[in-house]
C-alpha positions as CSV (number, residue, x, y, z in Angstrom):
1,X,-0.6,-14.7,-19.3
2,X,-0.8,-18.5,-19.5
3,X,-3.9,-20.5,-20.2
4,X,-4.4,-21.2,-16.5
5,X,-4.3,-17.5,-15.8
6,X,-6.8,-16.8,-18.6
7,X,-9.1,-19.4,-17.1
8,X,-8.9,-17.9,-13.7
9,X,-9.5,-14.4,-15.0
10,X,-12.5,-15.6,-16.9
11,X,-13.9,-17.3,-13.9
12,X,-13.4,-14.2,-11.7
13,X,-15.0,-11.9,-14.3
14,X,-18.0,-14.2,-14.5
15,X,-18.3,-14.0,-10.7
16,X,-18.2,-10.2,-10.9
17,X,-21.0,-10.1,-13.5
18,X,-23.1,-12.6,-11.6
19,X,-22.6,-10.6,-8.4
20,X,-23.9,-7.5,-10.1
21,X,-27.1,-9.3,-11.0
22,X,-27.3,-10.7,-7.5
23,X,-26.9,-7.1,-6.1
24,X,-29.7,-5.9,-8.2
25,X,-32.0,-8.6,-7.1
26,X,-31.2,-8.0,-3.4
27,X,-31.7,-4.2,-3.8
28,X,-35.1,-4.7,-5.3
29,X,-36.2,-7.4,-2.8
30,X,-38.5,-6.5,0.0
31,X,-37.0,-6.3,3.4
32,X,-39.0,-9.3,4.5
33,X,-37.4,-11.4,1.7
34,X,-33.9,-10.4,2.8
35,X,-34.9,-11.3,6.4
36,X,-36.2,-14.7,5.3
37,X,-32.9,-15.4,3.5
38,X,-30.8,-14.5,6.6
39,X,-33.0,-16.6,8.9
40,X,-32.7,-19.5,6.5
41,X,-28.9,-19.2,6.5
42,X,-28.9,-19.6,10.3
43,X,-31.2,-22.6,10.0
44,X,-28.9,-24.2,7.3
45,X,-25.8,-23.7,9.5
46,X,-27.5,-25.5,12.4
47,X,-28.6,-28.3,10.1
48,X,-25.1,-28.5,8.5
49,X,-23.2,-28.2,11.8
50,X,-21.7,-31.7,11.4
51,X,-20.4,-31.0,7.9
52,X,-19.0,-27.7,9.0
53,X,-17.2,-29.4,11.9
54,X,-15.8,-32.1,9.7
55,X,-14.5,-29.4,7.3
56,X,-13.0,-27.4,10.1
57,X,-11.3,-30.5,11.5
58,X,-9.6,-30.9,8.2
59,X,-8.4,-27.3,8.2
60,X,-7.1,-27.7,11.7
61,X,-5.2,-30.8,10.9
62,X,-3.5,-29.2,7.9
63,X,-2.8,-26.0,10.0
64,X,-1.1,-28.0,12.8
65,X,0.9,-29.9,10.2
66,X,2.1,-26.6,8.8
67,X,3.2,-25.5,12.3
68,X,0.3,-23.1,13.1
69,X,-0.4,-22.9,16.9
70,X,-1.6,-20.6,19.6
71,X,-3.8,-17.6,18.8
72,X,-3.7,-18.2,15.1
73,X,-5.0,-21.8,15.6
74,X,-7.7,-20.4,18.0
75,X,-8.9,-18.0,15.3
76,X,-9.3,-20.9,12.9
77,X,-11.0,-23.3,15.3
78,X,-14.7,-24.1,15.3
79,X,-16.5,-26.3,17.8
80,X,-20.2,-26.9,18.5
81,X,-20.4,-23.8,20.6
82,X,-18.8,-21.5,18.0
83,X,-20.9,-23.0,15.2
84,X,-24.0,-22.2,17.3
85,X,-22.6,-18.7,17.8
86,X,-22.4,-18.3,14.1
87,X,-26.1,-19.2,13.7
88,X,-27.1,-16.9,16.6
89,X,-25.1,-14.0,15.2
90,X,-26.9,-14.4,11.9
91,X,-30.3,-14.5,13.6
92,X,-29.4,-11.2,15.4
93,X,-28.6,-9.6,12.0
94,X,-32.0,-10.9,10.7
95,X,-33.7,-9.1,13.6
96,X,-32.1,-5.7,13.2
97,X,-34.0,-3.0,11.2
98,X,-33.4,-3.3,7.5
99,X,-31.4,-0.1,6.5
100,X,-32.3,-0.1,2.8
101,X,-34.6,2.8,1.9
102,X,-34.5,4.3,5.4
103,X,-34.6,8.1,5.4
104,X,-31.6,9.7,7.1
105,X,-32.9,13.2,6.7
106,X,-35.7,15.1,4.9
107,X,-36.4,18.8,4.4
108,X,-38.4,21.1,2.1
109,X,-36.8,24.0,0.2
110,X,-38.5,27.4,-0.1
111,X,-39.4,26.6,-3.7
112,X,-41.4,23.6,-2.5
113,X,-38.9,20.8,-3.5
114,X,-39.0,17.9,-1.1
115,X,-35.5,16.5,-0.5
116,X,-34.8,13.2,1.3
117,X,-31.4,11.5,2.0
118,X,-32.1,7.8,1.8
119,X,-30.0,4.8,2.6
120,X,-29.1,2.6,-0.4
121,X,-26.9,-0.5,-0.9
122,X,-23.3,0.1,-1.9
123,X,-23.6,-2.6,-4.6
124,X,-20.9,-5.4,-4.9
125,X,-18.5,-5.9,-2.1
126,X,-15.3,-8.0,-2.3
127,X,-14.3,-9.3,1.2
128,X,-10.7,-10.6,1.4
129,X,-9.8,-12.1,4.8
130,X,-7.6,-14.6,6.7
131,X,-7.9,-17.3,9.3
132,X,-11.5,-16.6,10.6
133,X,-14.2,-18.8,9.2
134,X,-16.8,-16.9,11.2
135,X,-16.2,-13.9,8.8
136,X,-17.8,-16.0,6.0
137,X,-21.1,-16.2,7.9
138,X,-21.0,-12.7,9.3
139,X,-20.1,-11.0,6.0
140,X,-22.8,-12.9,4.1
141,X,-25.5,-12.0,6.6
142,X,-24.5,-8.3,6.9
143,X,-24.2,-7.8,3.2
144,X,-27.6,-9.3,2.5
145,X,-29.1,-7.2,5.3
146,X,-27.7,-4.1,3.6
147,X,-28.7,-5.2,0.1
148,X,-25.2,-5.8,-1.2
149,X,-23.9,-8.8,-3.1
150,X,-20.5,-10.0,-1.8
151,X,-17.6,-12.0,-3.2
152,X,-15.8,-13.8,-0.4
153,X,-12.1,-14.7,-0.6
154,X,-10.9,-16.3,2.6
155,X,-7.4,-17.6,3.4
156,X,-6.1,-21.0,2.2
157,X,-5.8,-22.1,5.8
158,X,-9.6,-22.2,6.3
159,X,-10.8,-22.9,2.7
160,X,-12.6,-26.1,3.6
161,X,-14.5,-24.5,6.5
162,X,-15.4,-21.5,4.4
163,X,-16.8,-23.6,1.6
164,X,-18.9,-25.6,4.1
165,X,-20.3,-22.4,5.6
166,X,-20.9,-20.9,2.2
167,X,-22.9,-23.9,1.2
168,X,-25.3,-23.1,4.0
169,X,-25.5,-19.5,3.0
170,X,-26.4,-20.5,-0.6
171,X,-29.2,-22.7,0.7
172,X,-30.6,-19.8,2.7
173,X,-30.6,-17.5,-0.3
174,X,-32.3,-20.1,-2.5
175,X,-34.9,-20.9,0.2
176,X,-35.9,-17.2,0.2
177,X,-36.1,-17.1,-3.6
178,X,-33.0,-14.9,-4.0
179,X,-30.1,-15.5,-6.5
180,X,-27.3,-17.4,-4.9
181,X,-24.9,-15.2,-6.9
182,X,-25.7,-12.5,-4.2
183,X,-23.1,-14.3,-2.0
184,X,-20.3,-16.1,-3.8
185,X,-17.0,-17.6,-2.6
186,X,-13.7,-17.9,-4.5
187,X,-13.1,-21.6,-4.5
188,X,-9.4,-21.5,-5.4
189,X,-6.5,-20.7,-3.1
190,X,-4.5,-19.3,-6.0
191,X,-3.2,-15.9,-4.9
192,X,-3.8,-14.5,-8.4
193,X,-7.5,-14.5,-7.5
194,X,-6.8,-11.8,-5.0
195,X,-5.1,-9.8,-7.7
196,X,-8.2,-10.1,-9.9
197,X,-10.4,-8.9,-7.1
198,X,-8.1,-5.9,-6.5
199,X,-8.3,-5.1,-10.1
200,X,-12.0,-4.5,-9.7
201,X,-13.3,-7.2,-12.2
202,X,-13.9,-4.6,-14.9
203,X,-15.6,-2.2,-12.5
204,X,-18.0,-4.8,-11.1
205,X,-16.5,-4.3,-7.6
206,X,-17.8,-1.2,-5.7
207,X,-15.9,-1.7,-2.4
208,X,-13.1,-3.9,-1.2
209,X,-12.8,-4.8,2.5
210,X,-9.6,-6.5,3.7
211,X,-9.5,-8.2,7.1
212,X,-6.3,-9.8,8.2
213,X,-2.7,-9.1,8.9
214,X,-0.6,-6.0,8.1
215,X,0.7,-7.6,4.9
216,X,-2.7,-8.3,3.5
217,X,-4.1,-4.9,4.3
218,X,-1.0,-3.2,2.9
219,X,-1.3,-5.1,-0.4
220,X,-5.0,-4.3,-0.8
221,X,-4.4,-0.6,-0.1
222,X,-1.5,-0.5,-2.6
223,X,-3.1,-2.4,-5.4
224,X,-6.8,-1.9,-5.2
225,X,-8.6,-0.3,-8.2
226,X,-11.8,0.1,-6.2
227,X,-12.4,2.0,-2.9
228,X,-11.1,0.2,0.2
229,X,-12.6,0.2,3.7
230,X,-9.4,-0.3,5.8
231,X,-9.2,-2.5,8.9
232,X,-5.7,-2.0,10.4
233,X,-4.3,-4.1,13.2
234,X,-5.5,-3.5,16.8
235,X,-2.6,-1.7,18.5
236,X,-4.9,-1.0,21.4
237,X,-4.0,0.8,24.7
238,X,-5.4,0.9,28.2
239,X,-4.4,4.0,30.1
240,X,-4.7,3.8,33.9
241,X,-5.1,7.4,35.1
242,X,-3.9,8.6,38.6
243,X,-7.5,8.7,39.7
244,X,-8.3,5.1,38.7
245,X,-9.9,2.7,41.1
246,X,-7.2,0.1,41.6
247,X,-9.4,-3.0,41.7
248,X,-11.4,-1.8,38.7
249,X,-8.2,-1.1,36.8
250,X,-6.8,-4.5,37.6
251,X,-9.9,-6.3,36.4
252,X,-10.2,-4.3,33.2
253,X,-6.6,-4.6,32.2
254,X,-6.6,-8.4,32.7
255,X,-9.8,-8.8,30.7
256,X,-8.6,-6.4,28.0
257,X,-5.4,-8.3,27.5
258,X,-6.3,-11.9,28.3
259,X,-10.0,-12.6,27.7
260,X,-9.1,-13.6,24.2
261,X,-5.6,-12.7,23.1
262,X,-6.3,-13.5,19.4
263,X,-9.0,-10.9,18.8
264,X,-8.3,-7.4,17.3
265,X,-9.8,-5.8,20.4
266,X,-7.2,-7.2,22.8
267,X,-5.0,-4.6,24.5
268,X,-1.4,-4.7,23.5
269,X,0.0,-1.7,25.6
270,X,-0.6,-0.7,29.2
271,X,0.0,3.0,30.0
272,X,0.3,4.0,33.6
273,X,0.0,7.5,34.9
274,X,3.4,8.6,36.4
275,X,1.6,10.5,39.2
276,X,0.3,7.3,40.8
277,X,2.4,4.6,39.1
278,X,3.9,3.3,42.4
279,X,0.4,2.5,43.7
280,X,-1.3,1.4,40.5
281,X,1.3,-0.8,38.7
282,X,2.1,-3.4,41.3
283,X,-1.4,-4.9,41.8
284,X,-2.0,-4.8,38.0
285,X,1.4,-6.5,37.4
286,X,0.7,-9.1,40.0
287,X,-2.6,-10.0,38.4
288,X,-1.0,-10.3,35.0
289,X,1.8,-12.4,36.3
290,X,-0.7,-14.7,38.0
291,X,-2.4,-15.1,34.6
292,X,1.1,-15.9,33.0
293,X,1.1,-12.8,30.9
294,X,4.6,-11.6,29.9
295,X,5.3,-7.9,30.4
296,X,7.8,-5.7,28.5
297,X,8.3,-2.4,30.1
298,X,10.2,0.9,29.7
299,X,12.8,1.9,32.3
300,X,10.3,3.6,34.6
301,X,8.0,0.6,34.6
302,X,10.8,-1.8,35.3
303,X,12.0,0.3,38.2
304,X,8.6,-0.4,39.9
305,X,8.3,-4.0,38.6
306,X,11.8,-5.4,38.1
307,X,10.5,-8.8,36.8
308,X,9.5,-7.2,33.5
309,X,11.6,-7.7,30.4
310,X,13.0,-4.5,28.8
311,X,10.8,-3.2,26.0
312,X,12.3,-2.5,22.7
313,X,11.2,0.1,20.1
314,X,9.3,-2.7,18.2
315,X,7.2,-3.5,21.3
316,X,5.2,-0.3,21.0
317,X,4.1,-1.2,17.4
318,X,3.6,-4.9,17.8
319,X,0.1,-6.6,17.8
320,X,1.2,-9.6,19.8
321,X,-2.1,-11.6,19.7
322,X,-0.5,-13.5,22.5
323,X,-0.2,-13.2,26.3
324,X,2.3,-10.4,26.1
325,X,1.8,-6.7,26.9
326,X,4.0,-3.7,26.6
327,X,4.1,-1.3,29.6
328,X,5.0,2.4,29.7
329,X,4.8,5.1,32.3
330,X,3.4,8.4,30.9
331,X,2.6,11.9,32.2
332,X,-1.1,12.1,32.6
333,X,-3.8,12.2,29.9
334,X,-1.6,14.3,27.6
335,X,1.3,11.9,27.8
336,X,-1.0,8.9,27.2
337,X,-2.6,10.7,24.2
338,X,0.9,11.5,22.7
339,X,2.0,7.9,23.1
340,X,-1.2,6.6,21.5
341,X,-0.9,9.1,18.6
342,X,2.7,8.0,18.0
343,X,2.3,4.2,18.1
344,X,-1.4,3.4,17.9
345,X,-3.4,2.2,14.9
346,X,-6.5,4.2,15.5
347,X,-8.5,1.1,16.5
348,X,-9.5,1.1,20.2
349,X,-8.1,2.8,23.3
350,X,-9.4,3.0,26.8
351,X,-9.0,5.1,30.0
352,X,-9.6,3.9,33.5
353,X,-10.4,6.8,35.9
354,X,-12.8,8.1,38.4
355,X,-12.1,11.7,37.3
356,X,-14.8,12.7,34.9
357,X,-12.8,15.7,33.6
358,X,-9.8,13.4,32.8
359,X,-12.1,11.0,31.0
360,X,-13.5,13.8,28.8
361,X,-10.0,15.1,28.1
362,X,-9.0,11.6,27.0
363,X,-12.1,11.3,24.7
364,X,-11.2,14.7,23.1
365,X,-7.5,14.0,22.6
366,X,-7.5,10.4,21.5
367,X,-8.6,10.1,17.9
368,X,-9.3,6.4,17.6
369,X,-12.3,4.6,16.0
370,X,-13.4,3.5,19.5
371,X,-12.6,5.3,22.8
372,X,-13.7,3.6,26.0
373,X,-14.0,4.9,29.6
374,X,-13.8,2.4,32.4
375,X,-14.5,-0.6,30.1
376,X,-12.4,-3.4,28.5
377,X,-11.1,-2.9,25.0
378,X,-12.6,-6.4,24.3
379,X,-15.9,-4.6,23.8
380,X,-14.6,-3.5,20.4
381,X,-17.0,-5.8,18.6
382,X,-20.1,-5.2,16.4
383,X,-22.1,-7.7,18.4
384,X,-21.4,-5.9,21.6
385,X,-22.4,-2.6,19.9
386,X,-25.8,-4.2,19.0
387,X,-25.0,-4.6,15.3
388,X,-25.6,-8.3,15.4
389,X,-22.2,-9.0,13.8
390,X,-19.5,-7.1,12.1
391,X,-17.3,-7.3,9.0
392,X,-14.5,-5.7,11.0
393,X,-13.4,-2.6,12.8
394,X,-12.8,0.2,10.3
395,X,-9.8,2.4,11.2
396,X,-10.3,4.8,8.2
397,X,-11.9,8.2,8.7
398,X,-14.2,8.2,5.7
399,X,-17.5,6.5,5.1
400,X,-17.5,4.1,8.1
401,X,-15.4,4.0,11.3
402,X,-15.4,1.5,14.1
403,X,-17.5,-1.7,14.0
404,X,-18.9,-2.2,10.5
405,X,-22.4,-3.6,10.6
406,X,-25.3,-3.5,8.1
407,X,-26.0,0.2,8.3
408,X,-22.3,1.0,7.7
409,X,-22.5,-1.2,4.6
410,X,-24.9,1.3,2.9
411,X,-24.4,4.6,1.2
412,X,-27.1,7.1,0.4
413,X,-28.8,8.9,-2.4
414,X,-30.9,12.0,-2.6
415,X,-34.5,11.7,-3.6
416,X,-36.0,15.0,-4.8
417,X,-39.7,15.3,-5.3
418,X,-41.2,18.3,-7.1
419,X,-44.5,19.6,-8.3
420,X,-43.3,21.1,-11.6
421,X,-40.5,23.4,-10.4
422,X,-38.0,24.7,-13.0
423,X,-34.8,26.5,-12.2
424,X,-34.7,30.2,-13.2
């Protein structure tokens, strides 16, 4: 390895060791001190809004020069309203109950041993993400709330914005008397820094969380030497059942697809029940056309709505993040569940129906992190779940699943209290 590589490795190892000290300080801090730190972060973001905006403008200029446009540019963009949203989200995190030390369960054994299962921080988290500067603020606040130190590594396209937001986070930590090593940011865009994080920094990293495109997540899962909390793409479906209310279905589908096409909760595939497709699809298609949403349908869907483009095999597995939706006709709940199992990412899927039995069947058959009944997939968001913010939507089946908030960023330990018991 060359000298530059040695220098980078040394810097990254130093960050890992400092993060371990920051994690210890956070774990031992009183809940009120962690709350003060998070509240101070929000205040610093408001006070530093002009600097954050200037930094984001620089990132946007560079992104446009590099040919970035549409939803990807929207993910990157901050304005006065979004910066205020950052501060408000952090304040919501400050207001939620502190999970550290909370008893999950407690019982007494016949021999008198008192056993409690108690929430405890995970330790040091490495967060690797792309495009979204809001993740810098959300991840910092949630990790501090959960008593974890975090090393943040954002994408090169938003490095200036991330550094400006992190400066506010550091001010908040210092204002509360906590070590600023509890939240660190990788200041280089060198891709080798990601490799160092994936290597675990000599076992200083306890959990790696990737948030970004399929390529990033695949690399993290393939190379990580520490546990990974996976966040796959949002290949989300809305299934309109034969017993759906047409107006309700139309409004939900339009919102699920088009409210914000760049978020991971946006619907990418529309499934229509064959038993009522001739009645259900035309008004929904008309509404999508009116909103300039492109539809790509299978043969059965195009027979009802000939203006659709023909769907290819790739359309069922594409996260468009654009005003495009794939459309398929399926045979009832069972057909919808089969389609989702074959092509979905286990993120978020919804049914629209007035038939309670059909809704319950869909809930039972669809094994996704979030399953909705008569509601837009755009509710796949930690803030909407009451978590204040989220680090992402976990699609794994172990540890945490769905929106990952402060509680999901803890693990637990068993505390056993005795009165002198020995084991025979």
